[in-house]
Structure formats: C-alpha cells, structure tokens
C-alpha atoms as one frame of an Amber mdcrd trajectory, in Angstrom:
protein
 -64.604  30.199  42.071 -64.424  32.144  38.797 -68.209  32.620  38.844 -68.024
  33.907  42.413 -65.307  36.399  41.442 -67.417  37.722  38.556 -70.464  38.100
  40.799 -68.339  39.852  43.420 -66.937  42.295  40.834 -70.428  43.004  39.532
 -71.821  43.684  43.001 -68.784  45.805  43.873 -69.175  47.840  40.681 -72.864
  48.387  41.400 -72.042  49.448  44.961 -69.410  51.937  43.769 -71.783  53.394
  41.165 -74.502  53.770  43.803 -72.062  55.421  46.216 -70.950  57.896  43.541
 -74.577  58.695  42.680 -75.454  59.309  46.325 -72.369  61.484  46.774 -73.293
  63.564  43.740 -76.851  63.952  44.993 -75.575  65.035  48.402 -73.183  67.529
  46.838 -75.956  68.968  44.703 -78.197  69.328  47.732 -75.611  70.699  50.136
 -73.272  72.883  48.109 -73.045  76.650  48.069 -75.077  77.097  44.896 -78.731
  78.095  44.791 -81.390  78.454  42.124 -81.747  82.240  42.533 -78.233  83.722
  42.795 -77.942  87.361  43.755 -75.576  89.980  42.429 -76.355  91.510  39.029
 -78.531  94.502  38.155 -80.076  95.292  34.787 -79.144  98.694  33.267 -82.514
 100.249  34.158 -82.085  99.190  37.810 -79.137 101.575  38.103 -81.506 104.498
  37.483 -83.232 104.425  40.879 -82.895 103.213  44.451 -85.299 102.027  47.147
 -85.168 104.486  50.035 -87.695 102.864  52.380 -89.746  99.746  53.026 -92.920
  99.315  55.017 -94.035  95.676  55.094 -97.383  94.526  56.495 -96.978  90.753
  56.709 -99.638  88.204  57.615 -98.032  84.826  58.287 -99.993  81.574  58.135
 -97.624  78.958  59.612-100.028  76.068  59.079-100.277  76.666  55.331 -96.760
  78.123  55.078 -98.020  81.176  53.257 -97.588  84.950  53.398 -99.879  87.861
  52.611 -97.878  91.064  52.177 -98.612  94.727  51.631 -95.308  96.272  50.577
 -94.903 100.058  50.521 -91.698 101.362  48.967 -90.231 104.800  48.507 -88.236
 105.136  45.271 -85.810 107.872  44.262 -84.900 108.253  40.573 -82.088 109.561
  38.492 -82.909 111.288  35.213 -83.953 109.145  32.285 -85.519 106.122  33.971
 -88.365 104.836  31.768 -88.997 101.461  33.407 -89.089 100.474  37.061 -87.814
  96.901  37.318 -87.483  94.991  40.588 -86.226  91.489  41.259 -89.071  89.362
  42.620 -89.106  85.577  42.397 -92.120  84.202  40.551 -94.830  82.236  42.325
 -96.792  84.937  44.116-100.223  86.247  43.196-100.011  90.019  42.737-103.349
  91.490  43.746-102.647  95.186  43.248 -99.970  97.662  42.200-100.389 101.358
  42.898 -97.898 104.104  42.097 -98.492 107.447  43.815-102.041 106.317  44.584
-102.959 105.295  41.012-103.424 101.699  39.905-100.832 100.541  37.377-100.517
  97.377  35.302 -97.828  95.152  36.766 -95.741  92.894  34.531 -94.485  89.827
  36.378 -92.266  87.263  34.663 -88.753  85.786  34.705 -88.363  86.672  38.401
 -88.971  90.397  37.818 -91.879  92.730  38.436 -91.873  95.925  36.377 -93.990
  98.811  35.161 -93.651 101.889  32.969 -92.867 105.152  34.685 -95.715 107.503
  33.811 -94.151 110.840  34.740 -90.507 111.866  34.987 -90.937 115.276  36.582
 -91.025 113.903  40.127 -87.813 112.155  41.254 -89.774 110.274  43.942 -92.404
 107.548  43.743 -94.527 105.906  46.396 -95.282 102.301  45.434 -97.807  99.910
  46.970 -97.648  96.233  45.978-100.033  93.695  47.510 -99.318  90.010  46.973
 -99.643  86.589  48.567 -98.286  83.094  48.140 -96.045  80.334  49.431 -92.442
  81.609  49.651 -89.412  79.595  48.634 -88.566  76.895  51.164 -84.913  76.464
  52.077 -83.199  73.297  50.901 -80.271  73.572  53.308 -80.324  76.850  55.216
 -78.406  79.044  55.407 -76.328  77.973  52.374 -79.272  77.107  50.158 -81.693
  79.501  51.693 -85.333  80.425  51.919 -88.004  79.994  54.571 -87.578  77.208
  57.115 -90.817  75.866  58.621 -90.559  73.509  61.593 -92.320  72.488  64.789
 -90.505  72.881  68.089 -90.361  70.094  70.671 -93.687  71.259  72.100 -95.325
  71.013  68.677 -95.553  74.787  68.152 -94.849  76.431  64.762 -91.290  77.683
  64.330 -90.162  79.672  61.283 -86.845  81.123  60.180 -85.633  82.989  57.101
 -82.152  82.875  55.548 -81.582  84.407  52.113 -78.093  85.875  51.809 -77.281
  83.850  48.707 -80.687  84.368  47.117 -81.323  87.946  48.215 -84.485  89.499
  49.584 -86.192  88.963  46.214 -87.432  85.532  47.289 -90.118  87.254  49.371
 -90.075  91.013  48.656 -89.426  93.216  45.595 -85.793  94.362  45.665 -82.837
  95.638  43.681 -80.783  92.487  43.837 -77.220  93.786  43.745 -74.477  93.514
  46.351 -74.161  96.285  48.927 -77.607  97.764  48.180 -79.425  99.166  51.217
 -82.701 100.896  51.929 -82.525 103.826  54.338 -85.383 102.888  56.682 -87.510
  99.857  57.471 -90.897  99.236  59.087 -92.429  95.767  59.510 -95.812  94.902
  60.999 -96.030  91.125  61.369 -99.302  89.360  62.187 -99.024  85.854  63.651
-101.396  83.477  65.473-101.424  83.547  69.254 -99.289  82.746  71.246 -96.430
  83.040  68.739 -93.881  85.854  68.843 -92.478  87.560  65.724 -88.920  88.841
  66.235 -87.528  91.071  63.485 -84.868  93.526  62.376 -84.926  96.845  64.231
 -86.586  97.668  67.547 -90.048  96.730  68.773 -92.445  99.678  68.936 -95.591
  97.934  70.153 -97.700  94.772  69.993-101.368  94.879  68.994-103.445  92.202
  70.699-106.343  90.772  68.698-108.690  87.934  69.610-106.705  85.130  67.990
-103.554  86.877  66.752-100.834  89.388  67.611 -99.307  92.128  65.437 -95.694
  93.053  66.139 -94.564  96.503  64.967 -90.823  96.734  64.251 -88.901  99.755
  63.011 -85.324 100.684  62.135 -83.908 104.005  61.002 -80.603 102.419  59.999
 -79.779 101.465  56.406 -80.149  97.735  55.833 -79.199  95.292  53.077 -82.143
  93.655  51.312 -81.101  90.139  52.388 -80.863  91.340  56.002 -84.528  92.353
  56.200 -85.518  89.459  58.385 -88.013  88.037  60.824 -88.380  84.783  62.713
 -91.417  83.296  64.440 -91.685  80.940  67.377 -93.175  80.302  70.795 -90.489
  82.574  72.194 -89.527  83.782  75.623 -87.777  87.173  75.447 -84.668  87.416
  77.628 -83.925  91.096  78.252 -80.744  92.869  79.290 -78.724  95.995  78.463
 -75.118  96.609  77.477 -73.176  99.755  78.322 -71.444 100.653  75.062 -68.036
 102.302  74.714 -69.771 105.467  73.509 -71.588 105.755  76.839 -74.988 104.579
  75.609 -77.040 101.730  77.012 -78.031  99.318  74.242 -80.918  96.855  74.529
 -79.907  93.186  74.426 -82.619  90.701  73.464 -82.487  86.920  73.212 -85.460
  85.135  71.636 -85.501  81.600  73.038 -88.013  78.803  72.551 -90.199  78.546
  75.624 -89.229  74.964  76.369 -85.515  75.683  75.962 -85.086  79.186  77.362
 -82.857  78.286  80.325 -80.285  76.632  78.083 -80.401  79.344  75.402 -80.041
  82.021  78.100 -76.516  80.732  78.774 -75.514  82.587  75.575 -76.291  85.982
  77.132 -73.040  86.340  79.065 -70.714  85.250  76.210 -72.674  87.483  73.803
 -72.150  90.591  75.932 -68.515  89.671  76.524 -67.985  89.322  72.774 -69.662
  92.687  72.044 -67.333  94.410  74.523 -64.350  92.810  72.802 -65.579  93.853
  69.339 -66.114  97.427  70.512 -62.556  97.601  71.847 -61.166  96.501  68.495
 -63.677  97.953  66.017 -65.497 100.844  67.663 -68.983 101.209  69.092 -71.779
  98.779  68.216 -73.276 100.132  64.960 -77.022  99.926  65.758 -77.528 101.285
  69.310 -81.072 102.580  68.698 -82.260  99.129  67.628 -80.842  96.270  69.702
 -78.283  93.518  70.002 -80.459  90.568  69.034 -79.955  86.799  69.070 -82.757
  84.454  67.990 -83.026  80.688  68.345 -83.715  79.574  64.786 -84.517  76.294
  63.006 -81.230  76.504  61.072 -77.577  76.971  61.980 -76.711  80.667  61.883
 -76.822  83.925  59.903 -75.764  87.536  60.457 -79.198  89.156  60.113 -78.805
  92.789  61.178 -79.807  93.199  64.862 -81.335  89.683  64.756 -78.483  87.184
  64.613 -79.731  83.674  63.891 -78.348  80.944  66.130 -79.512  77.340  65.858
 -80.621  75.115  68.703 -77.234  73.430  69.117 -74.858  75.581  71.177 -71.550
  75.003  69.433 -68.012  75.256  70.766 -64.686  74.386  69.232 -61.541  73.691
  71.245 -58.349  75.585  70.388 -55.176  75.104  72.441 -57.290  73.906  75.362
 -59.818  76.781  75.193 -63.512  76.469  74.273 -64.554  79.070  71.680 -68.140
  79.724  70.573 -67.003  80.246  66.996 -70.485  80.689  65.489 -71.456  83.409
  67.972 -68.216  85.347  67.438 -68.395  85.032  63.662 -72.002  86.156  63.253
 -71.608  89.009  65.741 -68.524  90.266  63.872 -70.715  90.655  60.789 -72.562
  93.529  62.460 -69.406  95.497  61.585 -67.991  93.444  58.692 -70.890  92.913
  56.294 -73.812  94.809  57.780 -72.051  98.136  58.434 -69.235  97.856  55.881
 -70.728  95.961  52.967 -69.044  94.601  49.860 -69.747  96.644  46.737 -69.696
  93.454  44.663 -69.804  89.787  45.619 -66.280  89.639  44.209 -65.327  91.559
  47.380 -67.102  89.068  49.640 -63.948  88.385  51.649 -64.491  91.853  53.179
 -67.416  90.181  54.979 -66.316  86.620  55.577 -62.539  86.934  55.759 -62.833
  89.766  58.279 -65.452  87.960  60.394 -63.352  84.785  60.366 -60.281  86.749
  61.425 -62.245  88.125  64.383 -62.564  84.508  65.532 -58.760  84.345  65.615
 -58.484  87.661  67.475 -61.051  86.576  70.041 -59.181  83.306  70.488 -56.044
  85.343  71.190 -58.015  87.494  73.635 -59.090  84.374  75.541 -56.011  82.172
  75.218 -53.042  84.342  74.285 -50.531  84.085  71.438 -50.285  80.291  71.549
 -54.027  79.937  70.967 -53.927  82.625  68.248 -51.212  80.787  66.324 -53.096
  77.509  66.726 -56.148  79.168  65.189 -54.009  80.435  62.329 -52.830  76.881
  61.638 -56.456  75.739  61.721 -57.293  78.288  59.017 -54.255  77.329  56.939
 -55.280  73.655  56.877 -58.672  74.634  55.454 -57.411  76.644  52.471 -58.210
  74.877  49.168 -56.830  77.340  46.567 -59.436  76.308  44.006 -59.604  79.887
  42.709 -58.307  83.319  43.754 -60.221  85.053  46.527 -60.788  88.062  44.235
 -61.262  87.741  40.458 -61.568  91.473  39.741 -64.905  91.145  37.939 -68.585
  91.242  38.849 -69.722  87.976  40.403 -72.954  86.499  41.719 -73.299  84.820
  45.094 -73.008  81.393  43.470 -69.728  82.410  41.855 -68.290  84.097  44.946
 -69.166  81.625  47.699 -66.045  79.601  48.410 -64.362  78.431  51.607 -61.216
  80.381  50.756 -63.188  83.631  51.008 -63.360  82.767  54.714 -60.064  81.054
  55.434 -57.585  82.614  52.997 -59.329  85.949  53.482 -58.712  85.683  57.229
 -55.105  84.616  56.669 -54.609  87.748  54.557 -55.350  89.816  57.658 -53.272
  87.458  59.797 -50.267  88.111  57.542 -51.046  91.835  57.172 -50.805  92.252
  60.941 -47.336  90.712  60.839 -46.341  92.922  57.885 -47.303  96.297  59.405
 -47.010  95.585  63.147 -49.629  95.486  65.883 -49.969  99.227  66.506 -50.509
 100.160  62.866 -52.676  97.108  62.189 -55.148  97.648  65.020 -55.369 101.378
  64.322 -56.082 100.553  60.682 -58.702  97.917  61.566 -60.634 100.260  63.841
 -60.440 103.239  61.501 -61.641 101.106  58.572 -64.798 100.458  60.591 -65.219
 103.943  62.057 -64.750 105.615  58.668 -67.737 103.790  57.176 -70.839 105.736
  56.262 -74.159 103.966  56.924 -74.772 103.241  53.240 -71.140 102.581  52.315
 -70.305  99.752  49.954 -66.583  99.059  49.799 -64.243  97.326  47.364 -61.075
  95.297  47.803 -59.077  98.024  46.070 -60.371 100.587  48.557 -59.216  98.409
  51.441 -55.818  97.872  49.818 -55.340 101.635  49.472 -56.516 102.188  53.049
 -54.142  99.547  54.425 -51.267 100.963  52.384 -51.535 104.257  54.263 -50.576
 102.374  57.459 -47.713 100.352  55.966 -43.991 101.266  55.897 -43.498  99.558
  52.510 -45.485  98.709  49.391 -48.216  96.098  49.897 -48.952  95.625  46.195
 -47.204  92.269  45.853 -48.496  91.163  49.262 -52.159  91.631  48.326 -51.616
  90.225  44.848 -50.197  86.984  46.259 -52.885  86.474  48.896 -55.991  87.645
  47.051 -55.406  87.452  43.300 -53.531  84.139  42.925 -53.825  80.541  44.070
 -50.340  80.617  45.529 -50.010  78.235  48.464 -50.337  79.833  51.877 -47.538
  77.524  53.026 -45.127  79.653  50.981 -46.817  82.895  52.037 -46.837  82.010
  55.755 -43.827  79.726  56.184 -43.535  80.317  59.934 -47.140  79.484  60.829
C-alpha cells in the first residue's frame, strides 16, 4: 500500500509538471507579445517622414514568397544625415536607388539605412527592390505576420495581420505609433484565378496569360500597419451605402467562392452598423475608397477599408439579443484607430477602449438600456487591473497590449457618459471624431482636455482613477 502511494505521488507530480509546462508553452505561443514590437523611433527617424508608397508586389503562394518594388517619397527636416527605416531582416535587397542613383544599402538589426548625399533638396524619391519569405504569423492577429492557408476547395488563401509588429515585417517603414503616409498605390500580381483585395479602391485589373495584376489606390493617409492585402479565390459582393453626407459609398465583401452565400449574410448587418456609427460619430471617413470586409484565414483586424473577418460568423448574446461583436468592434476602428490614431502606444485605449465602447452603444441601440447595462457588467467582469491603462511614458505594442485597454478603457467612457449627461457626452463623442485631421495622432491628455470642455465639473480625479491607477472598477462604478 505504501509503495502504491509513493508511485501515485510520483505519477501525480510528473503529471502536474507536464501540465504546467504545457500551460507555459501555450501562454508563450498565444499571448500578446511578439518578436518584433512596434513603437519606438531612433533620433534620426524623427528628421523625415514617408509621404507616399507605391508597392509593386508579386506574390507566390506556393512558395510563400514576395517580390517587391517599393517606391517611397520622403520629406526631410533640416540636418538629417542618415535615412534609417525599420525593415525586418531576412529579405534579399537587390537594389536601392535614391533620386535615380544607385546607393549602397546597409541592412542589419532589422533596419535598412543609407547616407543622405545632398541636403539641399528636402525631398527624396527612393526605390528599393527586394524579395524573400515574409514573417509567418504564429497566432494572428495577436502574434501577427502572413497567414498562408488552403481553403476548402484547396485554393491558396493568404491574409496579413501586423498591428503589433508594424508594417516593417514586409515593407520599409518608420515604426512609431500614429505614423501615416499620405497616399498609397499597390499593384499586386497573383496567379489566376486568385483575387487580391487591398486597402483603397480598385482602379483596374490587368489580365495576363497565367496571372492577374490588381491596381489599388488610396489618397487617404494610412498607418503603416494598415497597409494591407489579402488573397483568395474570392467572389466580390457589391453594394452601395448612402452616407449621411449625401454621398454613395461603395460596399465590397470579399468572400471565398465556396462560402459566398453564407458570408454574404454579413452585408445587411454591416450596412446597418455603418449607419449607426455615422449617426453617433459622423460620416464614414473614407468615402472615395470603400467599405470593405474580407473573409480571412484569421479572426479579425481593423485594416483600413479592408476589415478582416474570419470564416466563423460570431455572435454573442446580451440580455436576449444576438450581437455581432467582432463586426461592430472592427468597423468602429475606422473612426477610432484609423482616423483618430494614438500618438503613442501608451494611448492605445483611444483605439481599443473606444471601439469596445461602441459595442456597448450598439447593444443599447438594439436592445435598450437593459441590454446596455448588461454589456457594462460584462465589461466590468473582464477588468484585471494588472496595470494602469495609461502609464504616461512611451511604450511599445508589447508593453501596451493588455485586456484592460479594451475593457477598462470602455468603462471609462461608460462612466464619463454618466458624469456629463447624454447630451454633452454624445456631442463630445461626435465632435472628437469630426475635429480630427487626416494625419492626426492624439494623446490621452488631449482627450481629457477635450472632454473637460463638455463637463460641468472638474474631471481630473475621474480620469486619474480610471486611467492612471489600478483602482477597482467596483468602487468606481458601484451601481453597475
């Protein structure tokens, strides 16, 4: 009996150790962190900005490789000696030209850089040609990269998610928060019969013997991690939406050919959600491009004018109502994140807290106050208080990504509405969106000052408690 007990304890101990090891491995593979966090610029990167991208991209889905010709327009401040761009190592750089002249490219430590030859011209035209196998996602979208799959018909299917890593995993970029280029052009070559959907609006499709080239263009400023394309055997579902500003906006759904009827059921709730957002936040920000929704081989991401939505159509039930939370959340990012962008990842709640709060507002729109309060309680249960939402210092994506950015950030707005009243709150929310310039990057302190102008009393202690401490939301929202 004693021998049996010892054997049992030994087996149990081994089992527990194995379980802990597997849990740690799962956590490492599925957490927020990634190997290429985004968010910090070197001093010389503050001396210039990228004004435009033109990307000629040849995609080989079978080999999972890219060939890219990247043309960039750069604008300099005085005194810039070195041009340094974030660009993850692993590509073969074939040529670098600056204003038509070949230049030696230095490529190491996830940067590409060169010496600026002349400082009299504040503009440079850069051509970089490279090829290679881009980073593959480990758990998109949280640990991002390229996702290569086959659909149920055996056709290649590719998606890209790189918010945490930044655009640098596949194109040269200035890898800070809130950094946008003014214009974008992408020409994407794929094998027939695949379709390449991308940011912007489709100008034309060139038909070659065994391939197609899709020409996409946008004149709107765009964050580097939002420059996106996805490839699949797609059917394009077309519609239009009459915007509150009187314009007709193209609506495009990119659905896998074998699943288009099911994916098309998202068209009606998408348009309904856009109308709701426009009522609360103002007109859709990108009317000359499109409202885009693509069926992707990963869950979801707020790519500008090309929202990623996975194959599983997801609903949650709140107070008896079915809410497509993912669709509402990612659509809200067209205003909160893509239009109004955080100046630093420390201000990330201005993206995720606001988008999460729009879920609560849409729930109220569908189900009334009872459903709204139920959603508030759902958010409250998910707050962890592991660290303050805002630390008041520069952070990378790895440091900023935290569930409380979503849930406690949303509850901050939930409580702010109660503090200032519905009329002032909804006026403030809409004006915060309307007042944004296309290249604006905003801070938490700017929002606090903006909100204060709508409040009858000081909000200093209010914002401090919600955003800068780990004070329990149970004490901050006792009636919820």
